[in-house]
N, C-alpha and C positions, 0 to 999 in steps of 0.2 A: 509272643504277647498272649496273655490269657485274659479274655474279656467276656462279660455276660451281656447278651443282647436279646431284647424282646422285639419281635416283629408283630405289629398290630395292623390288621386290615380286614376287609370284608370277604376275603377268599374263603372258599369252602374246601374242606378236606375230608377224606375217607380214612377209615381204619380197616386194614392197613393202607398206607399211602399208595396212591397210584405211582407207576414207575417214574414219571417225570418229576413229581414232588419228592419222591424218595431220592432221586439223583441230586436234586437241588439241595436238599437239606443235608445229605451226606457230604456234599462239597462244602457248604457253609460251616459245617461242624469242624472243619479243619481250622477255621479262623477263631473259634471260641466256643463257649457254651451258649446254645441257641434255645430260646423260648419262643413259642408262637401262640398268639391269641387271635383266633379267627372264629369261623362258623363251621359246624358239622354239616353233613349232607342230609341230616334227618332232624327230628324234633328232640333228639337227645342232647344231654350235656356230657361231653366226653373229655377225658384226661388220659393221655398215654404218652409214651416215649418211643420215638422211632427216628433216630439221628438228631432229634430235637425234642423238647418237651412241649407237647401240644395241650392247649386249654381251649376247647371248642364250645361255643355257645350254641343253643338250639337254633335251627334254621326256621324262624317264624315265617308265616306265609306272605306278609306284606313288607315292602321296603321300609315304610315308616315305623313299623314295629321293630324291625331289626336295628334301625338307627337308635330307637329308644332303648332297646336292650343293650346295645353297645355303649351308649352314653352312660347308663346306670351301672351295669355289671362290668363293663370294660374298665371304668375308673377304679372300681373296687379291686378287680383282679390285678391291674397294673400296680396299684399301691401295695397289695399283698405280695406280689412278686419282688418288688423293690425291698420290702422289709424282710421277707423270708429268704430270698435268694441273692440279695444284693445286686440286682440288675444295675448295670452301669450306663447302658444306652437303650433307648426305645426308638425304633424305626417304624414310621407309619406309612401306609400305602398311599395316602392322599392327605391333603390339608384338613379334610373333614374328620378322619380318624385322628389326625394330629391335634384337633381341638380336645378330644377326649383325653389323649395322652398329656397334653399341656396342663390340663386341670389337675390330673393325677400327680404329675411331677411337681407342680406348685405346692400341692398339699404335702407331698413327701419332703419338699424343701423345708417346710415349717418344722419338720422333725429332724432336720440335719442331714438328710440324704441328698447327695449331689448326683443327678442323673442327666445325661445329655439327651437332647431330642433331635432326631433327624426326620424331617418331613420330605417325603418323596412326591413327585408328580409324574404320573404315567400317562396322562392325557390332558385334554383341555378341561380342567376342572370348573372353569367359569361357564362353559356352554354345553358340554356333552350330556350332563345330567338331564337337561330339558329336552334332549333329542332321543333319549332312550325309552322314556315312558311318559304316560300322561300324568301331569301334576296339577292338582287343584291349587288355585291361588298362586300362580307362578311368580307374580311380582313379589309377594310376601316371601315366598320360598327362596327366591333368588337373593333378596335382601338378607335374610337370616343366614343362608349358607355362605354368602360372601363375608359376612361379619365373622362367622366361625373360622373360615379359611384365613382371613386376615389376621385374626388373633393367633392362630397356630403358627403361621409363617413368621410372624413377629417374634414369637416365643422360641422358635427353633434355633438351635445352635448351628445347624448345618442343613443345607437343602440339597436335594438330588433331583435332576431331570434325566429323562432317558433319551432325549433328542435335543437338537438345537431349538426347536419350537417350544418345547416344555421349559428349557432353560431360559429362553427369552421371556416367557410368561412369568416365571419366577423372578427374573430380574426386574420386571415391571412392578411386581408386588413388593419386592424387597431389594431396592437398589443397594449395591455394595456388600450384600450378605454373601458369604461363601457358598458356592454351588459346585457340587461334584456332578459330572455327567458321564454316564455309561448306560448301555442298553439294558432292557429288562431281560430276565432269565428266559432263555430258549434252549430246550433240549435238542440241540441241532443234530446230534449224532444219529438219531433215528431217521431223520430226513436225509442226511448224507448217505446213510446205508441203503436207502431205497433205490439208489443207483441213478445213473444219468437218465433224464426224462425220456419216456417213451409213451406214445399214444396208441399202441397196437390194439389194446383191448377196448378202449373207449375212443373211437375215431372222432376227431373234431369236438372234443369236450371242453366247454367253457365252465370254469369252476369258481364258485364263491364259497369261502369258508369263514365262519364267524357267527356271532349272535344275530338274531333277526330283530333289529330295531330300526326306527327311522334314521338314526345317526349313520347307519351303514349305507344308506342310499340304494338298497336293493331294488326298489321300484324303478330307479333309473336304469339299472342293469337289465331288467326285464324289458323295458321299452327299447333299449338299444339292441337287445337280442332279436326282437321281432323285426327290426329293420334289416337284418341279414338272414333271417330264418328261411325265406323263400329261395335265396341264392345258394344256401348251404343246407340242403334238405336232410343231410345226415348229422348235422350239428345238434348237440344236446347241451342244455344248461343244467348243471347240478348245483343245488344250494344246500350246503352242509352246515348245520349249526342248530343251536337251541332256540326255541320260540320264547325268547326273553320278553317280548311284547306280543301277547297273544292277539290283540286287536290288529296290530300291524301285520302279523303273520297271516291272519284271516284276510286282510285286505290284499296281500300279495297273491294269495290263492284265487281270490275273486278277479284280480287283475289278469292273471294267467288264463283263467277261464274265459273272460271277455275277449282276450286276444287270440283265442283258439289255440293255445300252446300246451294244453294238458298232456299231450303225448310227447312233448319236446322238453319239458321241464320236470326235474325230479327234486323233491324235498327229502333230504336225508338228515336224520337227527344227529346230535353231537356224537363224535367219534373219538375213540382213544387215539393217542398220538401215532401209534403204529399203523392204524387203519387210515388216518388222515394222510399220512405220508404216502400211502399207496394211491389214494385218490389224487393227490397232487402230482405224483410221478407219472400218472397215466393221462393227466389232462393236457390239452393243447395250450392252455393259458389259465392262470389264476387272476381273478379280477377283484380289486378292492375299491369300490366306488364311494368311499366314506365321505361324509360332510366334514368330519374332524377325526384326527388320528394322532395319538402321541408319537408312535413310531410305525406300527404296522407289523406285528410279529408274524402274521401269516405270510407276509411277503418274504421275510427272511426264510421261513420254513419252505415255501415254494421254490425259492431260489436254490436252496440246498438240494432239492430233488432234481434240479436242472430244468425246471419249468419256467418259461418267460412269464412276466407279470405285467398287468396294466393297473395303474392306481390313480386316484384323484390327486391333483396337485395341491395337497393340503397337509398341514402339520409336519410330521417327520417323514412322510412317504418320499418326498424328493431327496432326502438324505440317503435313501436306499436305492431308488430307481434312477439310474442314469438314463435319461430319455434317449431312446434309439439304440442303446447299447445293452442294457440289462432288461429292457422292457419299454413301456411307454407311460408317459404322464399325460393326464387329460384334465381339463378344467372341470371342477366338480359340477355334476348335473348336466354336462353337455352330452346328451345321448347320441347326437349325430357323430361326434368325434369318437366316443366309445365304440360305436358301430363301425366306424372307419378303421379303427385299430383292430377290432375283431376280424374284419375282412382281411386285413393285411396278414395277421397271424395265421389265419386258416388257409390263405392263398399261398403263403411262403413258408412252408414247414421247415425247410432247410435253414433259412435265415433266422426263423424263430428259434430253431434249435441252437444256433450260434449265440443268440441272446441268452438262452437258458444256461449254456456253458459258461458264459461270462458272469452271470449271476451266481452260479455255483462257486466259481473261483473266488469271487468277492466275499461270499459268506465264509468260505474256508479260511480266508486270510484274517477276517476281522471278528468273527463270532465264535467264541469258545468258552468252555467252563473256566479256563485259566484267566481269560480277560475279565469275566464276570467276577471272579474272586479277587482279582487285583483291584477292581473298583471298590468292593466292600472292604478290602484290607486297608485301602487308603482312608475310607470313612471311619473305620474303627480306630485306626492309629491316630487320626486327627481328634476324634472324640476322646480317646484315652489320654492324650497328651495336652489337650486344650485346643480349641478352635483357632486356627491361624487367621490373620487379618486379610491375607491375599486370597484371591479366587483361584481355585484349582479345577482342572478338567481332566477326565480320564477317558475321553471318548475317542474311539478309533475312526469315527466317521468324519 
């Protein structure tokens, strides 16, 4: 099957591509001719080819400006790609980008071009936006964004969720519409290569990896850590990730200072996958205390290194973490229970190691480039031949 597909989303790309993106698009290139419309990592407008044809918009400083940029220039570029390259399928990263694509495809339809629209959901699109950054007039913003999302989901020929929770959310918005389900891309090999979990270099290290936003619940993690800090004087907390919300990041640092934990907590900036794999492999446990999570990719990555995990019982996390077997599930925000699980992990390194081994085996069975490609092959074949009436699922979970 030869098909031309455009991926549209808010992801940022560098030139040359980072190793993870390079591997992803090299794989997708096996399925057809791939075009990517996203954002650059600077203020430049870039166009280049590296396993896919990239059209990158400038990374403007504020999210509102980037939405406006995508709304205006995104529609123009999609329409141009349809006319110039005969794009057959547009895949959008969320219902909000889906709105941009839906308008462009409707316009293209007036000129006789038939293009399929696939709208994906990678997280709780109804609530997570409001937990990542401060938003003025949140009621109006929610109303507008829900209208945009509703329109794109209605116009979509096919929907994709990455977990049971995202699939259920889509079913609530579009009962009876075809939904494909398979996990988001994870370059799992680099984490598997990091070897079976060891904490020799960083004894009793508790690790968080991800962006710093209220959505991730890092303040709960810090409060839980202080509850066990006195009993485990060598334990350290490492927070790896980007200050996506600078106000929240500053609040976290003030929280640590007030708790007297300055010498026990490290803030590490965003790391390339190879370095993040090392941090994970050396940690005693990875913790994801999120308020909402589509699936929890860092949990998959940590499991691949053989490190046990603790996560909030929200979203897609319970689909990954078998409580008491591959790690622990904790009610979101329950700092006492988080502390209790930290205490168990640090006090029982051998049993915790068994959890890590179980998680690694789970990841090796179910997460691979091959399974990821099978999911998209199913989407492209359905789009190419016409959307079927029955619901399909391609999830191994």
